[in-house]
BALUMZA-316524 format. One record per residue: residue in one letter; residue number from 1; z, x, y of N, C-alpha, C in turn. Coordinates in Angstrom, 1 decimal. Layout:
N
residu:num:n_up:n_east:n_north:ca_up:ca_east:ca_north:c_up:c_east:c_north
A:NUM:Z:X:Y:Z:X:Y:Z:X:Y
...
//
This chain:
176
residu:num:n_up:n_east:n_north:ca_up:ca_east:ca_north:c_up:c_east:c_north
X:1:7.1:30.9:-34.0:6.0:30.1:-33.4:6.5:29.3:-32.2
X:2:5.7:29.0:-31.3:6.1:28.1:-30.2:6.2:26.7:-30.6
X:3:6.9:25.9:-29.8:7.1:24.5:-30.1:5.7:23.8:-30.0
X:4:4.9:24.3:-29.1:3.6:23.6:-28.9:2.7:23.8:-30.2
X:5:2.7:25.1:-30.7:1.9:25.3:-31.9:2.5:24.6:-33.1
X:6:3.8:24.5:-33.2:4.4:23.7:-34.3:4.0:22.2:-34.1
X:7:4.0:21.7:-32.9:3.5:20.3:-32.7:2.1:20.1:-33.1
X:8:1.2:21.0:-32.8:-0.2:20.9:-33.1:-0.4:21.0:-34.6
X:9:0.3:21.9:-35.3:0.2:22.0:-36.8:0.7:20.7:-37.4
X:10:1.9:20.2:-37.0:2.5:19.0:-37.6:1.6:17.8:-37.3
X:11:1.0:17.7:-36.1:0.1:16.6:-35.8:-1.1:16.6:-36.6
X:12:-1.7:17.8:-36.8:-2.9:18.0:-37.6:-2.6:17.6:-39.1
X:13:-1.5:18.0:-39.6:-1.1:17.6:-41.0:-1.0:16.1:-41.1
X:14:-0.3:15.4:-40.1:-0.2:14.0:-40.1:-1.5:13.3:-40.1
X:15:-2.4:13.7:-39.2:-3.8:13.1:-39.2:-4.5:13.3:-40.5
X:16:-4.4:14.5:-41.1:-5.0:14.8:-42.4:-4.5:13.9:-43.5
X:17:-3.2:13.7:-43.6:-2.6:12.9:-44.6:-2.9:11.4:-44.4
X:18:-2.9:10.9:-43.1:-3.3:9.6:-42.8:-4.7:9.3:-43.2
X:19:-5.6:10.3:-42.9:-7.0:10.1:-43.2:-7.2:10.0:-44.7
X:20:-6.5:10.8:-45.5:-6.6:10.8:-46.9:-6.1:9.5:-47.5
X:21:-5.0:9.0:-46.9:-4.4:7.7:-47.3:-5.4:6.6:-47.0
X:22:-6.0:6.6:-45.9:-7.0:5.6:-45.5:-8.2:5.6:-46.4
X:23:-8.7:6.7:-46.8:-9.8:6.8:-47.8:-9.4:6.2:-49.1
X:24:-8.2:6.6:-49.6:-7.7:6.1:-50.9:-7.5:4.6:-50.8
X:25:-6.9:4.1:-49.8:-6.7:2.7:-49.6:-8.0:1.9:-49.6
X:26:-8.9:2.4:-48.9:-10.3:1.8:-48.7:-11.0:1.7:-50.1
X:27:-10.9:2.8:-50.9:-11.5:2.8:-52.2:-10.8:1.8:-53.1
X:28:-9.5:1.7:-53.1:-8.8:0.8:-54.0:-9.0:-0.7:-53.6
X:29:-9.2:-0.9:-52.3:-9.5:-2.3:-51.9:-10.9:-2.8:-52.0
X:30:-11.7:-1.9:-52.5:-13.1:-2.2:-52.7:-14.0:-2.1:-51.4
X:31:-13.5:-1.4:-50.4:-14.2:-1.2:-49.2:-14.5:-2.5:-48.4
X:32:-13.4:-3.2:-48.1:-13.5:-4.4:-47.4:-14.3:-4.2:-46.1
X:33:-15.2:-5.1:-45.8:-16.1:-4.9:-44.7:-15.4:-5.3:-43.4
X:34:-15.0:-4.3:-42.6:-14.3:-4.5:-41.3:-15.3:-4.1:-40.2
X:35:-15.6:-5.0:-39.4:-16.6:-4.7:-38.3:-16.4:-5.7:-37.1
X:36:-17.0:-5.3:-36.0:-16.9:-6.2:-34.8:-18.1:-7.1:-34.9
X:37:-17.9:-8.4:-34.6:-19.1:-9.3:-34.5:-19.8:-9.2:-33.2
X:38:-20.8:-9.9:-33.0:-21.6:-9.8:-31.7:-20.8:-10.2:-30.5
X:39:-20.0:-11.2:-30.6:-19.2:-11.6:-29.4:-18.2:-10.5:-29.1
X:40:-17.6:-9.9:-30.1:-16.6:-8.8:-29.8:-17.3:-7.6:-29.2
X:41:-18.5:-7.3:-29.6:-19.3:-6.2:-29.0:-19.6:-6.5:-27.5
X:42:-19.9:-7.7:-27.2:-20.2:-8.1:-25.8:-18.9:-8.0:-25.0
X:43:-17.8:-8.5:-25.5:-16.5:-8.4:-24.8:-16.1:-6.9:-24.6
X:44:-16.3:-6.1:-25.6:-16.0:-4.7:-25.5:-16.9:-4.0:-24.4
X:45:-18.1:-4.4:-24.4:-19.0:-3.9:-23.3:-18.5:-4.2:-21.9
X:46:-18.1:-5.5:-21.8:-17.6:-5.9:-20.5:-16.3:-5.2:-20.2
X:47:-15.5:-4.9:-21.2:-14.2:-4.2:-21.0:-14.5:-2.8:-20.6
X:48:-15.6:-2.1:-21.1:-15.9:-0.8:-20.7:-16.3:-0.8:-19.2
X:49:-17.1:-1.8:-18.8:-17.5:-1.9:-17.4:-16.3:-2.1:-16.5
X:50:-15.4:-3.0:-16.8:-14.2:-3.2:-16.0:-13.4:-1.9:-16.0
X:51:-13.2:-1.3:-17.1:-12.4:0.0:-17.2:-13.0:1.1:-16.3
X:52:-14.4:1.2:-16.4:-15.1:2.2:-15.6:-14.9:1.9:-14.1
X:53:-15.1:0.7:-13.7:-14.9:0.4:-12.3:-13.5:0.6:-11.8
X:54:-12.5:0.3:-12.6:-11.1:0.5:-12.3:-10.9:2.0:-12.1
X:55:-11.4:2.8:-13.0:-11.2:4.3:-12.9:-11.9:4.8:-11.7
X:56:-13.1:4.3:-11.4:-13.9:4.8:-10.3:-13.2:4.4:-9.0
X:57:-12.7:3.2:-8.8:-12.0:2.8:-7.6:-10.7:3.6:-7.4
X:58:-9.9:3.8:-8.5:-8.7:4.6:-8.4:-9.0:6.1:-8.0
X:59:-10.1:6.6:-8.6:-10.5:8.0:-8.2:-10.9:8.1:-6.7
X:60:-11.7:7.1:-6.3:-12.1:7.1:-4.9:-10.9:6.9:-3.9
X:61:-9.9:6.0:-4.3:-8.7:5.8:-3.5:-7.9:7.1:-3.5
X:62:-7.8:7.7:-4.6:-7.0:9.0:-4.6:-7.6:10.1:-3.8
X:63:-8.9:10.3:-4.0:-9.6:11.3:-3.3:-9.7:11.1:-1.8
X:64:-9.9:9.8:-1.4:-10.1:9.5:0.0:-8.9:9.2:0.8
X:65:-7.8:8.7:0.1:-6.7:8.2:0.8:-5.4:8.9:0.5
X:66:-5.1:9.0:-0.8:-3.8:9.5:-1.2:-3.7:11.0:-1.5
X:67:-4.7:11.7:-1.7:-4.6:13.1:-2.0:-3.9:13.9:-1.0
X:68:-4.2:13.7:0.3:-3.6:14.5:1.4:-2.1:14.6:1.3
X:69:-1.4:13.4:1.3:0.1:13.5:1.3:0.7:13.5:-0.1
X:70:-0.1:13.2:-1.1:0.6:13.2:-2.5:0.5:14.6:-3.1
X:71:-0.4:15.5:-2.6:-0.5:16.8:-3.3:0.7:17.6:-3.3
X:72:1.6:17.3:-2.4:2.9:18.1:-2.4:4.0:17.4:-3.3
X:73:3.7:16.2:-3.8:4.6:15.5:-4.6:4.3:15.6:-6.1
X:74:3.0:15.4:-6.3:2.5:15.3:-7.7:1.2:16.2:-7.8
X:75:1.1:16.9:-8.9:-0.1:17.8:-9.2:-1.3:16.9:-9.3
X:76:-2.4:17.3:-8.7:-3.7:16.6:-8.8:-4.2:16.4:-10.2
X:77:-3.9:17.4:-11.1:-4.3:17.3:-12.5:-3.6:16.1:-13.1
X:78:-2.3:16.0:-12.8:-1.5:14.9:-13.4:-2.0:13.5:-12.9
X:79:-2.4:13.4:-11.7:-3.0:12.2:-11.1:-4.3:11.8:-11.9
X:80:-5.1:12.8:-12.2:-6.3:12.5:-12.9:-6.0:11.9:-14.3
X:81:-5.0:12.5:-14.9:-4.5:11.9:-16.2:-4.0:10.5:-16.0
X:82:-3.2:10.3:-15.0:-2.8:8.9:-14.7:-3.9:7.9:-14.5
X:83:-4.9:8.3:-13.8:-6.1:7.5:-13.6:-6.8:7.2:-14.9
X:84:-7.0:8.3:-15.7:-7.7:8.1:-16.9:-6.9:7.1:-17.9
X:85:-5.6:7.3:-17.9:-4.8:6.4:-18.7:-4.8:5.0:-18.2
X:86:-4.9:4.8:-16.9:-5.0:3.5:-16.3:-6.3:2.8:-16.8
X:87:-7.4:3.5:-16.8:-8.7:3.0:-17.2:-8.6:2.6:-18.7
X:88:-8.0:3.5:-19.5:-7.8:3.2:-21.0:-7.0:1.9:-21.2
X:89:-5.9:1.8:-20.4:-5.0:0.7:-20.5:-5.7:-0.6:-20.1
X:90:-6.5:-0.6:-19.0:-7.3:-1.8:-18.6:-8.2:-2.2:-19.7
X:91:-8.9:-1.3:-20.3:-9.9:-1.6:-21.4:-9.2:-2.2:-22.6
X:92:-8.1:-1.5:-23.0:-7.4:-2.0:-24.2:-6.8:-3.3:-24.1
X:93:-6.1:-3.6:-23.0:-5.5:-4.9:-22.7:-6.5:-6.0:-22.6
X:94:-7.6:-5.7:-21.9:-8.7:-6.7:-21.8:-9.3:-7.0:-23.2
X:95:-9.5:-6.0:-24.0:-10.0:-6.3:-25.4:-9.0:-7.0:-26.2
X:96:-7.7:-6.7:-26.1:-6.7:-7.4:-26.9:-6.7:-8.9:-26.6
X:97:-6.7:-9.2:-25.3:-6.5:-10.6:-24.9:-7.8:-11.4:-25.0
X:98:-8.9:-10.7:-25.3:-10.2:-11.4:-25.5:-10.7:-11.2:-27.0
X:99:-9.7:-11.0:-27.9:-10.0:-10.9:-29.3:-11.1:-9.9:-29.7
X:100:-11.1:-8.8:-29.0:-12.2:-7.8:-29.4:-11.5:-6.5:-29.7
X:101:-10.2:-6.4:-29.9:-9.6:-5.1:-30.2:-9.5:-4.9:-31.7
X:102:-9.1:-5.9:-32.5:-9.0:-5.9:-33.9:-10.3:-6.3:-34.5
X:103:-10.8:-5.5:-35.5:-12.1:-5.8:-36.1:-11.8:-7.0:-37.1
X:104:-12.9:-7.7:-37.4:-12.9:-8.8:-38.3:-12.5:-8.2:-39.7
X:105:-11.5:-8.9:-40.3:-11.0:-8.4:-41.6:-9.8:-7.5:-41.5
X:106:-9.4:-7.1:-40.3:-8.3:-6.2:-40.1:-7.0:-7.0:-39.8
X:107:-5.9:-6.4:-40.2:-4.6:-7.1:-39.9:-4.0:-6.4:-38.6
X:108:-3.6:-7.3:-37.7:-3.0:-6.7:-36.5:-1.7:-6.0:-36.8
X:109:-1.0:-6.4:-37.9:0.3:-5.7:-38.2:0.1:-4.2:-38.4
X:110:-1.0:-3.8:-39.1:-1.3:-2.4:-39.3:-1.4:-1.7:-37.9
X:111:-2.1:-2.3:-37.0:-2.3:-1.6:-35.7:-1.0:-1.6:-34.9
X:112:-0.2:-2.6:-35.0:1.1:-2.7:-34.4:2.0:-1.5:-34.9
X:113:2.0:-1.3:-36.2:2.8:-0.2:-36.8:2.3:1.1:-36.3
X:114:1.0:1.3:-36.3:0.4:2.6:-35.8:0.7:2.9:-34.4
X:115:0.6:1.9:-33.5:1.0:2.0:-32.1:2.5:2.4:-32.0
X:116:3.3:1.7:-32.7:4.7:2.0:-32.7:5.0:3.4:-33.1
X:117:4.3:3.9:-34.1:4.4:5.3:-34.6:4.0:6.3:-33.5
X:118:2.9:6.0:-32.8:2.5:6.9:-31.6:3.6:6.9:-30.5
X:119:4.1:5.7:-30.3:5.2:5.6:-29.2:6.4:6.5:-29.6
X:120:6.8:6.3:-30.8:8.0:7.1:-31.3:7.7:8.6:-31.3
X:121:6.6:9.0:-31.7:6.2:10.4:-31.7:6.2:11.0:-30.3
X:122:5.5:10.3:-29.4:5.4:10.8:-28.1:6.7:10.7:-27.3
X:123:7.5:9.7:-27.5:8.8:9.6:-26.9:9.7:10.7:-27.3
X:124:9.6:11.0:-28.6:10.4:12.1:-29.1:10.0:13.5:-28.5
X:125:8.7:13.7:-28.4:8.2:14.9:-27.8:8.6:15.0:-26.3
X:126:8.5:13.9:-25.6:8.9:13.8:-24.2:10.4:14.2:-24.0
X:127:11.2:13.6:-24.9:12.6:13.8:-24.8:13.0:15.3:-25.2
X:128:12.2:15.8:-26.1:12.5:17.1:-26.6:12.1:18.2:-25.6
X:129:11.1:17.9:-24.8:10.6:18.9:-23.8:11.2:18.6:-22.4
X:130:11.9:17.6:-22.3:12.5:17.2:-20.9:13.4:18.3:-20.4
X:131:14.0:19.1:-21.3:14.9:20.1:-20.9:14.2:21.3:-20.2
X:132:12.9:21.3:-20.3:12.1:22.3:-19.6:11.8:21.9:-18.2
X:133:12.1:20.7:-17.9:11.9:20.2:-16.6:10.6:19.4:-16.5
X:134:10.7:18.2:-16.0:9.5:17.3:-15.8:8.8:17.7:-14.5
X:135:9.4:18.5:-13.7:8.8:18.9:-12.5:8.9:20.4:-12.3
X:136:8.0:21.0:-11.6:8.0:22.5:-11.4:7.7:22.7:-9.9
X:137:8.6:23.2:-9.2:8.5:23.3:-7.7:8.1:22.0:-7.0
X:138:8.7:20.9:-7.6:8.5:19.6:-7.0:7.3:18.9:-7.4
X:139:6.4:19.5:-8.3:5.2:18.9:-8.8:5.4:18.4:-10.3
X:140:4.8:17.3:-10.6:4.9:16.8:-12.0:4.2:17.8:-12.9
X:141:4.7:18.1:-14.0:4.1:19.0:-15.0:3.5:18.3:-16.2
X:142:2.8:19.1:-17.0:2.2:18.6:-18.2:3.2:18.1:-19.2
X:143:4.5:18.5:-19.1:5.5:18.0:-20.0:5.7:16.5:-19.8
X:144:5.2:15.9:-18.7:5.3:14.5:-18.5:4.2:13.7:-19.3
X:145:3.2:14.4:-19.8:2.1:13.7:-20.5:2.6:12.9:-21.7
X:146:3.5:13.5:-22.5:4.0:12.7:-23.7:4.7:11.5:-23.2
X:147:5.5:11.6:-22.2:6.1:10.4:-21.7:5.1:9.3:-21.2
X:148:4.1:9.8:-20.5:3.0:8.9:-20.0:2.3:8.2:-21.2
X:149:2.0:9.0:-22.2:1.4:8.4:-23.4:2.3:7.4:-24.0
X:150:3.6:7.7:-24.1:4.5:6.7:-24.7:4.6:5.4:-23.9
X:151:4.5:5.6:-22.6:4.6:4.4:-21.7:3.3:3.6:-21.9
X:152:2.1:4.2:-21.9:0.9:3.5:-22.0:0.8:2.8:-23.4
X:153:1.2:3.4:-24.4:1.2:2.8:-25.7:2.2:1.7:-25.8
X:154:3.4:1.8:-25.1:4.3:0.8:-25.1:3.7:-0.5:-24.4
X:155:3.0:-0.3:-23.4:2.3:-1.4:-22.7:1.3:-2.0:-23.6
X:156:0.6:-1.2:-24.4:-0.4:-1.7:-25.3:0.3:-2.5:-26.4
X:157:1.4:-2.0:-26.9:2.2:-2.7:-28.0:2.7:-4.0:-27.5
X:158:3.2:-4.1:-26.2:3.6:-5.3:-25.7:2.5:-6.3:-25.6
X:159:1.3:-5.8:-25.1:0.1:-6.7:-25.1:-0.2:-7.2:-26.5
X:160:-0.2:-6.3:-27.5:-0.5:-6.7:-28.8:0.5:-7.8:-29.4
X:161:1.7:-7.5:-29.1:2.8:-8.5:-29.6:2.6:-9.8:-28.9
X:162:2.4:-9.8:-27.6:2.2:-11.1:-26.9:1.0:-11.8:-27.5
X:163:-0.1:-11.1:-27.7:-1.4:-11.7:-28.2:-1.1:-12.2:-29.6
X:164:-0.4:-11.4:-30.4:-0.1:-11.8:-31.8:0.8:-13.1:-31.8
X:165:1.7:-13.2:-31.0:2.6:-14.4:-30.9:1.8:-15.6:-30.4
X:166:0.9:-15.4:-29.4:0.1:-16.5:-29.0:-0.8:-17.0:-30.1
X:167:-1.5:-16.1:-30.8:-2.4:-16.4:-31.9:-1.6:-17.0:-33.0
X:168:-0.4:-16.5:-33.3:0.4:-17.0:-34.4:0.7:-18.5:-34.2
X:169:1.1:-18.8:-32.9:1.4:-20.2:-32.6:0.2:-21.1:-32.7
X:170:-1.0:-20.5:-32.3:-2.2:-21.3:-32.4:-2.8:-21.3:-33.7
X:171:-2.3:-20.5:-34.7:-2.8:-20.5:-36.1:-4.1:-19.7:-36.2
X:172:-4.4:-18.7:-35.3:-5.6:-17.9:-35.4:-5.5:-16.9:-36.5
X:173:-4.3:-16.4:-36.9:-4.2:-15.4:-37.9:-3.7:-16.1:-39.2
X:174:-4.4:-15.8:-40.3:-4.0:-16.3:-41.6:-3.4:-15.2:-42.4
X:175:-2.3:-15.5:-43.0:-1.6:-14.5:-43.8:-2.4:-14.4:-45.2
X:176:-2.6:-13.1:-45.6:-3.3:-12.9:-46.9:-2.3:-12.8:-48.0
//
């Protein structure tokens, strides 16, 4: 089997086992009510708007200004992924710093561990496939996507850790 198919199978198995573990943990804890409050929903809505506008502006800039001379350096498909990830990053960081990323009743430590796991997995895949070349005929290839995901999640993790430290000093998180 190809490395890609092996990765898909392993990824699906990991998601399956994590989902089963989440259901079991939820049942044992009595189904603790985790939800976003009204303020968090409003902040998330504003985050969506900011993220959409960021993505729109970046798409217009790319299509109107940068496409002509960048198409020989980087594949247009890759730029679209970069712009999409930029929008996701803007939304996530905005929500993190406005206390709308973690639901009420959730521990930020669980999310920090999950994000760290995603970083490690994607960094491993990026390093494993780097021997195939990150570029093909001078253009960025899809093998760079795992590296890009690892970078985006690293930035999210840094934002989460900064927010966690700020809140810890302020006493916003209580240890259970």
